[in-house]
Backbone and ligand atoms as CSV (ligand in chain L), in Angstrom:
chain,resi,resn,atom,element,x,y,z
A,1,MET,N,N,-44.434,22.650,-65.159
A,1,MET,CA,C,-43.436,23.495,-64.887
A,1,MET,C,C,-42.591,23.777,-66.224
A,2,SER,N,N,-42.272,24.962,-66.435
A,2,SER,CA,C,-41.470,25.553,-67.596
A,2,SER,C,C,-40.292,26.280,-67.152
A,3,GLU,N,N,-39.344,26.454,-68.153
A,3,GLU,CA,C,-38.220,27.299,-67.759
A,3,GLU,C,C,-38.512,28.827,-68.368
A,4,PHE,N,N,-38.090,29.654,-67.495
A,4,PHE,CA,C,-38.218,31.127,-68.023
A,4,PHE,C,C,-37.036,31.950,-67.660
A,5,LYS,N,N,-36.864,32.948,-68.323
A,5,LYS,CA,C,-35.786,33.943,-68.218
A,5,LYS,C,C,-36.242,35.057,-67.482
A,6,LEU,N,N,-35.699,35.272,-66.259
A,6,LEU,CA,C,-36.224,36.316,-65.339
A,6,LEU,C,C,-35.111,37.397,-65.168
A,7,GLN,N,N,-35.578,38.634,-65.673
A,7,GLN,CA,C,-34.588,39.754,-65.545
A,7,GLN,C,C,-34.465,40.329,-64.068
A,8,GLY,N,N,-33.179,40.563,-63.799
A,8,GLY,CA,C,-32.952,41.089,-62.477
A,8,GLY,C,C,-32.043,42.396,-62.882
A,9,SER,N,N,-31.568,43.178,-61.863
A,9,SER,CA,C,-30.959,44.390,-62.134
A,9,SER,C,C,-29.396,44.221,-62.545
A,10,GLY,N,N,-28.861,42.942,-62.328
A,10,GLY,CA,C,-27.504,42.782,-62.610
A,10,GLY,C,C,-27.295,41.528,-63.602
A,11,GLY,N,N,-28.326,41.105,-64.277
A,11,GLY,CA,C,-28.300,39.963,-65.031
A,11,GLY,C,C,-29.628,39.262,-65.179
A,12,TYR,N,N,-29.673,38.031,-65.392
A,12,TYR,CA,C,-31.017,37.226,-65.388
A,12,TYR,C,C,-30.687,35.864,-64.742
A,13,VAL,N,N,-31.735,35.246,-64.551
A,13,VAL,CA,C,-31.867,33.917,-63.940
A,13,VAL,C,C,-32.760,33.075,-64.788
A,14,ILE,N,N,-32.291,31.844,-65.189
A,14,ILE,CA,C,-33.246,30.939,-65.904
A,14,ILE,C,C,-33.669,30.025,-64.751
A,15,ALA,N,N,-35.026,30.010,-64.612
A,15,ALA,CA,C,-35.600,29.118,-63.523
A,15,ALA,C,C,-36.951,28.436,-63.976
A,16,GLU,N,N,-37.290,27.485,-63.299
A,16,GLU,CA,C,-38.462,26.675,-63.518
A,16,GLU,C,C,-39.507,27.349,-62.585
A,17,LEU,N,N,-40.675,27.701,-63.266
A,17,LEU,CA,C,-41.716,28.433,-62.506
A,17,LEU,C,C,-42.962,27.724,-62.709
A,18,THR,N,N,-43.914,27.850,-61.647
A,18,THR,CA,C,-45.328,27.461,-61.882
A,18,THR,C,C,-46.024,28.415,-62.676
A,19,ASP,N,N,-47.094,28.021,-63.263
A,19,ASP,CA,C,-47.902,29.155,-63.965
A,19,ASP,C,C,-48.200,30.328,-63.092
A,20,GLU,N,N,-48.415,30.113,-61.884
A,20,GLU,CA,C,-48.863,31.130,-60.952
A,20,GLU,C,C,-47.496,32.153,-60.745
A,21,GLN,N,N,-46.403,31.572,-60.565
A,21,GLN,CA,C,-45.296,32.334,-60.466
A,21,GLN,C,C,-44.969,33.145,-61.753
A,22,ALA,N,N,-45.238,32.500,-62.976
A,22,ALA,CA,C,-44.868,33.082,-64.204
A,22,ALA,C,C,-45.875,34.346,-64.341
A,23,LYS,N,N,-46.999,34.152,-63.849
A,23,LYS,CA,C,-48.019,35.250,-64.057
A,23,LYS,C,C,-47.485,36.426,-63.116
A,24,LYS,N,N,-47.015,36.126,-62.029
A,24,LYS,CA,C,-46.478,37.293,-61.129
A,24,LYS,C,C,-45.237,38.084,-61.678
A,25,ALA,N,N,-44.365,37.343,-62.330
A,25,ALA,CA,C,-43.128,37.746,-62.942
A,25,ALA,C,C,-43.537,38.604,-64.167
A,26,ASP,N,N,-44.648,38.506,-64.903
A,26,ASP,CA,C,-45.021,39.110,-66.086
A,26,ASP,C,C,-45.568,40.417,-65.898
A,27,LEU,N,N,-44.818,41.583,-66.047
A,27,LEU,CA,C,-45.299,42.876,-65.715
A,27,LEU,C,C,-45.910,43.436,-67.076
A,28,GLY,N,N,-46.054,42.690,-68.021
A,28,GLY,CA,C,-46.743,43.102,-69.126
A,28,GLY,C,C,-45.947,43.878,-70.152
A,29,VAL,N,N,-44.571,43.867,-70.103
A,29,VAL,CA,C,-43.752,44.454,-71.019
A,29,VAL,C,C,-42.901,43.553,-71.885
A,30,GLY,N,N,-43.417,42.314,-71.864
A,30,GLY,CA,C,-42.882,41.323,-72.873
A,30,GLY,C,C,-41.596,40.662,-72.207
A,31,LYS,N,N,-41.370,40.969,-70.859
A,31,LYS,CA,C,-40.169,40.267,-70.264
A,31,LYS,C,C,-40.690,39.813,-68.815
A,32,LEU,N,N,-40.008,38.813,-68.291
A,32,LEU,CA,C,-40.352,38.325,-66.993
A,32,LEU,C,C,-39.305,39.012,-65.975
A,33,PHE,N,N,-39.753,39.367,-64.829
A,33,PHE,CA,C,-38.858,39.774,-63.929
A,33,PHE,C,C,-38.731,38.996,-62.521
A,34,LEU,N,N,-37.508,38.992,-61.942
A,34,LEU,CA,C,-37.281,38.258,-60.712
A,34,LEU,C,C,-38.078,38.878,-59.493
A,35,ALA,N,N,-38.069,40.120,-59.410
A,35,ALA,CA,C,-38.462,40.852,-58.204
A,35,ALA,C,C,-39.857,40.428,-57.690
A,36,PRO,N,N,-40.929,40.349,-58.606
A,36,PRO,CA,C,-42.223,40.138,-58.042
A,36,PRO,C,C,-42.598,38.729,-57.620
A,37,ILE,N,N,-41.584,37.851,-57.817
A,37,ILE,CA,C,-42.019,36.460,-57.706
A,37,ILE,C,C,-41.977,36.009,-56.262
A,38,GLY,N,N,-41.105,36.669,-55.454
A,38,GLY,CA,C,-40.871,36.195,-54.080
A,38,GLY,C,C,-39.609,35.260,-54.206
A,39,LYS,N,N,-39.238,34.608,-53.136
A,39,LYS,CA,C,-38.003,33.943,-53.200
A,39,LYS,C,C,-38.133,32.546,-53.879
A,40,LEU,N,N,-37.147,32.392,-54.756
A,40,LEU,CA,C,-36.968,31.186,-55.479
A,40,LEU,C,C,-36.119,30.310,-54.857
A,41,GLU,N,N,-36.479,29.023,-54.843
A,41,GLU,CA,C,-35.416,28.022,-54.160
A,41,GLU,C,C,-34.407,27.809,-55.060
A,42,SER,N,N,-33.175,27.450,-54.567
A,42,SER,CA,C,-32.082,27.143,-55.453
A,42,SER,C,C,-32.316,26.049,-56.434
A,43,GLU,N,N,-32.940,25.023,-56.015
A,43,GLU,CA,C,-33.245,24.082,-56.921
A,43,GLU,C,C,-33.936,24.338,-58.103
A,44,LYS,N,N,-34.709,25.448,-58.084
A,44,LYS,CA,C,-35.669,25.713,-59.204
A,44,LYS,C,C,-34.764,26.837,-60.270
A,45,MET,N,N,-33.642,27.192,-59.786
A,45,MET,CA,C,-32.808,28.136,-60.672
A,45,MET,C,C,-31.774,27.317,-61.276
A,46,LEU,N,N,-31.763,27.373,-62.474
A,46,LEU,CA,C,-30.951,26.353,-63.329
A,46,LEU,C,C,-29.649,27.075,-63.854
A,47,LYS,N,N,-29.761,28.337,-64.131
A,47,LYS,CA,C,-28.563,29.053,-64.705
A,47,LYS,C,C,-28.774,30.548,-64.210
A,48,TYR,N,N,-27.740,31.367,-64.370
A,48,TYR,CA,C,-27.809,32.793,-64.322
A,48,TYR,C,C,-26.727,33.324,-65.117
A,49,TYR,N,N,-26.973,34.683,-65.400
A,49,TYR,CA,C,-26.065,35.498,-66.218
A,49,TYR,C,C,-25.722,36.724,-65.344
A,50,CYS,N,N,-24.424,36.968,-65.190
A,50,CYS,CA,C,-23.877,38.089,-64.497
A,50,CYS,C,C,-23.344,39.042,-65.344
A,51,LYS,N,N,-23.972,40.329,-65.251
A,51,LYS,CA,C,-23.441,41.508,-66.263
A,51,LYS,C,C,-22.060,41.725,-66.045
A,52,ASP,N,N,-21.584,41.738,-64.764
A,52,ASP,CA,C,-20.194,42.129,-64.424
A,52,ASP,C,C,-19.168,41.091,-65.031
A,53,CYS,N,N,-19.557,39.814,-64.743
A,53,CYS,CA,C,-18.749,38.838,-65.330
A,53,CYS,C,C,-18.939,38.602,-66.920
A,54,GLU,N,N,-20.103,39.067,-67.382
A,54,GLU,CA,C,-20.229,38.858,-68.801
A,54,GLU,C,C,-20.308,37.331,-69.068
A,55,THR,N,N,-20.870,36.592,-68.174
A,55,THR,CA,C,-20.797,35.104,-68.177
A,55,THR,C,C,-22.241,34.468,-67.811
A,56,GLU,N,N,-22.523,33.453,-68.637
A,56,GLU,CA,C,-23.711,32.700,-68.058
A,56,GLU,C,C,-23.157,31.493,-67.338
A,57,PHE,N,N,-23.668,31.377,-66.059
A,57,PHE,CA,C,-23.156,30.328,-65.138
A,57,PHE,C,C,-24.144,29.205,-65.219
A,58,ALA,N,N,-23.569,27.858,-65.301
A,58,ALA,CA,C,-24.677,26.826,-65.374
A,58,ALA,C,C,-25.095,26.262,-64.022
A,59,ASN,N,N,-25.331,27.123,-63.182
A,59,ASN,CA,C,-25.802,26.642,-61.761
A,59,ASN,C,C,-26.462,27.878,-61.124
A,60,PRO,N,N,-27.179,27.769,-60.059
A,60,PRO,CA,C,-28.021,28.853,-59.448
A,60,PRO,C,C,-27.089,29.866,-58.840
A,61,PRO,N,N,-27.563,31.100,-58.724
A,61,PRO,CA,C,-26.773,32.209,-58.000
A,61,PRO,C,C,-26.832,31.783,-56.488
A,62,LYS,N,N,-26.106,32.579,-55.742
A,62,LYS,CA,C,-26.095,32.413,-54.295
A,62,LYS,C,C,-27.419,33.238,-53.866
A,63,ILE,N,N,-27.921,32.744,-52.741
A,63,ILE,CA,C,-29.010,33.557,-52.090
A,63,ILE,C,C,-28.443,34.170,-50.703
A,64,GLN,N,N,-28.473,35.550,-50.835
A,64,GLN,CA,C,-28.091,36.264,-49.525
A,64,GLN,C,C,-29.302,36.744,-48.948
A,65,ILE,N,N,-29.566,36.480,-47.637
A,65,ILE,CA,C,-30.806,37.057,-46.892
A,65,ILE,C,C,-30.214,38.319,-46.325
A,66,GLU,N,N,-30.985,39.401,-46.572
A,66,GLU,CA,C,-30.534,40.695,-46.142
A,66,GLU,C,C,-31.240,41.060,-44.830
A,67,GLN,N,N,-32.525,40.524,-44.781
A,67,GLN,CA,C,-33.307,40.979,-43.557
A,67,GLN,C,C,-34.387,39.920,-43.397
A,68,GLN,N,N,-34.712,39.472,-42.227
A,68,GLN,CA,C,-35.859,38.664,-41.931
A,68,GLN,C,C,-36.550,39.296,-40.754
A,69,GLY,N,N,-37.790,39.372,-40.803
A,69,GLY,CA,C,-38.594,40.014,-39.735
A,69,GLY,C,C,-39.916,40.012,-39.997
A,70,HIS,N,N,-40.526,41.063,-39.497
A,70,HIS,CA,C,-42.061,41.225,-39.582
A,70,HIS,C,C,-42.268,42.757,-39.672
A,71,GLU,N,N,-42.249,43.225,-40.940
A,71,GLU,CA,C,-42.503,44.671,-41.020
A,71,GLU,C,C,-43.667,44.937,-42.085
A,72,GLU,N,N,-44.560,45.598,-41.360
A,72,GLU,CA,C,-45.838,45.925,-41.940
A,72,GLU,C,C,-45.544,46.993,-42.980
A,73,VAL,N,N,-45.734,46.795,-44.217
A,73,VAL,CA,C,-45.486,47.709,-45.205
A,73,VAL,C,C,-46.835,48.371,-45.757
A,74,ALA,N,N,-47.908,47.759,-45.606
A,74,ALA,CA,C,-49.215,48.210,-45.981
A,74,ALA,C,C,-50.305,47.621,-45.169
A,75,ASP,N,N,-51.524,48.130,-45.373
A,75,ASP,CA,C,-52.541,47.386,-44.648
A,75,ASP,C,C,-52.633,45.870,-45.028
A,76,ASN,N,N,-52.510,45.107,-44.105
A,76,ASN,CA,C,-52.656,43.606,-44.306
A,76,ASN,C,C,-51.503,43.153,-45.189
A,77,LEU,N,N,-50.430,43.718,-45.240
A,77,LEU,CA,C,-49.216,43.228,-46.062
A,77,LEU,C,C,-48.032,43.393,-45.210
A,78,VAL,N,N,-47.306,42.186,-44.914
A,78,VAL,CA,C,-46.152,42.091,-44.089
A,78,VAL,C,C,-44.919,41.777,-44.853
A,79,LEU,N,N,-43.874,42.485,-44.791
A,79,LEU,CA,C,-42.612,41.954,-45.354
A,79,LEU,C,C,-41.861,41.055,-44.478
A,80,VAL,N,N,-41.735,39.755,-44.765
A,80,VAL,CA,C,-41.112,38.923,-43.773
A,80,VAL,C,C,-39.699,38.560,-44.031
A,81,GLU,N,N,-39.199,38.699,-45.349
A,81,GLU,CA,C,-37.886,38.523,-45.757
A,81,GLU,C,C,-37.497,39.252,-47.106
A,82,ARG,N,N,-36.257,39.759,-47.057
A,82,ARG,CA,C,-35.786,40.168,-48.343
A,82,ARG,C,C,-34.313,39.977,-48.362
A,83,GLY,N,N,-33.997,39.769,-49.701
A,83,GLY,CA,C,-32.536,39.489,-49.854
A,83,GLY,C,C,-32.247,39.557,-51.289
A,84,GLN,N,N,-31.103,38.990,-51.730
A,84,GLN,CA,C,-30.572,39.256,-53.130
A,84,GLN,C,C,-30.144,37.749,-53.560
A,85,TYR,N,N,-30.068,37.689,-54.942
A,85,TYR,CA,C,-29.383,36.575,-55.517
A,85,TYR,C,C,-28.067,37.193,-55.973
A,86,THR,N,N,-27.006,36.681,-55.825
A,86,THR,CA,C,-25.668,37.285,-56.076
A,86,THR,C,C,-24.841,36.073,-56.862
A,87,CYS,N,N,-23.884,36.801,-57.597
A,87,CYS,CA,C,-23.006,35.978,-58.442
A,87,CYS,C,C,-22.074,35.352,-57.463
A,88,GLU,N,N,-21.783,34.059,-57.722
A,88,GLU,CA,C,-20.884,33.282,-57.020
A,88,GLU,C,C,-19.377,33.644,-57.198
A,89,LYS,N,N,-19.256,34.197,-58.327
A,89,LYS,CA,C,-17.823,34.704,-58.639
A,89,LYS,C,C,-17.403,35.911,-58.203
A,90,CYS,N,N,-18.213,37.122,-58.521
A,90,CYS,CA,C,-17.851,38.354,-58.248
A,90,CYS,C,C,-18.793,38.974,-57.110
A,91,SER,N,N,-19.703,38.230,-56.587
A,91,SER,CA,C,-20.656,38.692,-55.574
A,91,SER,C,C,-21.577,39.830,-55.973
A,92,SER,N,N,-21.614,40.193,-57.231
A,92,SER,CA,C,-22.447,41.264,-57.679
A,92,SER,C,C,-24.013,40.889,-57.586
A,93,ILE,N,N,-24.839,41.697,-57.355
A,93,ILE,CA,C,-26.278,41.399,-57.154
A,93,ILE,C,C,-26.913,41.181,-58.679
A,94,ILE,N,N,-27.250,39.953,-58.750
A,94,ILE,CA,C,-28.166,39.589,-60.003
A,94,ILE,C,C,-29.449,40.125,-60.047
A,95,GLY,N,N,-30.145,39.926,-58.768
A,95,GLY,CA,C,-31.603,40.377,-58.734
A,95,GLY,C,C,-32.028,40.436,-57.213
A,96,GLU,N,N,-33.150,40.979,-56.925
A,96,GLU,CA,C,-33.597,41.027,-55.419
A,96,GLU,C,C,-34.822,40.229,-55.325
A,97,TYR,N,N,-35.166,39.781,-54.071
A,97,TYR,CA,C,-36.496,39.222,-53.817
A,97,TYR,C,C,-36.984,39.787,-52.503
A,98,ARG,N,N,-38.335,39.713,-52.514
A,98,ARG,CA,C,-39.032,40.058,-51.235
A,98,ARG,C,C,-40.091,38.911,-51.105
A,99,VAL,N,N,-40.244,38.660,-49.723
A,99,VAL,CA,C,-41.361,37.706,-49.455
A,99,VAL,C,C,-42.263,38.452,-48.398
A,100,PHE,N,N,-43.548,38.500,-48.990
A,100,PHE,CA,C,-44.652,39.045,-48.319
A,100,PHE,C,C,-45.709,38.094,-47.686
A,101,LYS,N,N,-46.291,38.537,-46.609
A,101,LYS,CA,C,-47.562,37.630,-46.084
A,101,LYS,C,C,-48.592,38.624,-45.910
A,102,LYS,N,N,-49.760,38.161,-46.074
A,102,LYS,CA,C,-51.032,38.877,-45.689
A,102,LYS,C,C,-51.361,38.353,-44.320
A,103,ASN,N,N,-51.973,39.359,-43.495
A,103,ASN,CA,C,-52.183,39.067,-42.055
A,103,ASN,C,C,-53.346,38.067,-42.044
A,104,ASP,N,N,-54.284,38.090,-42.959
A,104,ASP,CA,C,-55.533,37.496,-42.856
A,104,ASP,C,C,-55.644,36.109,-43.468
A,105,GLU,N,N,-54.490,35.711,-44.015
A,105,GLU,CA,C,-54.316,34.399,-44.528
A,105,GLU,C,C,-53.372,33.644,-43.878
A,106,SER,N,N,-53.317,32.397,-43.980
A,106,SER,CA,C,-52.376,31.527,-43.176
A,106,SER,C,C,-51.159,31.341,-43.651
A,107,GLY,N,N,-50.553,32.516,-44.174
A,107,GLY,CA,C,-49.050,32.424,-44.398
A,107,GLY,C,C,-48.503,31.809,-45.712
A,108,GLU,N,N,-49.372,31.631,-46.747
A,108,GLU,CA,C,-48.856,31.021,-47.908
A,108,GLU,C,C,-48.546,32.044,-48.981
A,109,VAL,N,N,-48.825,33.253,-48.905
A,109,VAL,CA,C,-48.553,34.253,-49.878
A,109,VAL,C,C,-47.086,34.558,-50.010
A,110,GLY,N,N,-46.538,34.437,-51.243
A,110,GLY,CA,C,-45.325,34.887,-51.432
A,110,GLY,C,C,-44.179,33.688,-51.297
A,111,GLN,N,N,-44.657,32.726,-50.722
A,111,GLN,CA,C,-43.768,31.568,-50.365
A,111,GLN,C,C,-43.918,30.441,-51.433
A,112,ALA,N,N,-42.837,29.642,-51.403
A,112,ALA,CA,C,-42.884,28.476,-52.385
A,112,ALA,C,C,-43.920,27.598,-51.885
A,113,LYS,N,N,-44.734,27.040,-52.853
A,113,LYS,CA,C,-45.656,26.073,-52.414
A,113,LYS,C,C,-45.152,24.693,-53.148
A,114,PRO,N,N,-45.717,23.657,-52.492
A,114,PRO,CA,C,-45.415,22.351,-53.036
A,114,PRO,C,C,-45.927,22.162,-54.492
A,115,LEU,N,N,-45.453,21.342,-55.199
A,115,LEU,CA,C,-45.945,21.141,-56.645
A,115,LEU,C,C,-47.238,20.434,-56.557
A,116,SER,N,N,-48.155,21.131,-57.377
A,116,SER,CA,C,-49.530,20.402,-57.354
A,116,SER,C,C,-49.649,19.418,-58.464
L,1,ZN,ZN,ZN,-20.140,38.128,-61.554
C-alpha cells in the first residue's frame, strides 16, 4: 500500500491504495483521479483538500451516499451505488464515486477487497 493524491472536482484526497486501485485511478495524464476507483473506505483516506475552504484537513472527507440500487448502465454492467466525498466543514463536494458490478461475476468488481 502507498499513499496517493487523488484529484476530485472540488479538491483532492490523499489515500492509501492498492496497486490495482492506483492503476484504475491513473487515466494517463500524469495525475490520479478519485472517480474511477470506486468507493474508498474512510480508513483508507488520510487527508483531503477542499477548494472552497482552501484548507487541507488531516482527516477523511465525509461520505454521502446519493443512490443505492441496481441500475443497468450497459451490457453486463450494473451501477449499484453512487455518492460523493464532501467537506466536513462547508459540505462542498470534493469528489464523486460510483460502484459498479458485472452481472457475470460474483460481485467483487468495484468494491473494496481485503488486503492480500
Ligand atoms: Zn470545505
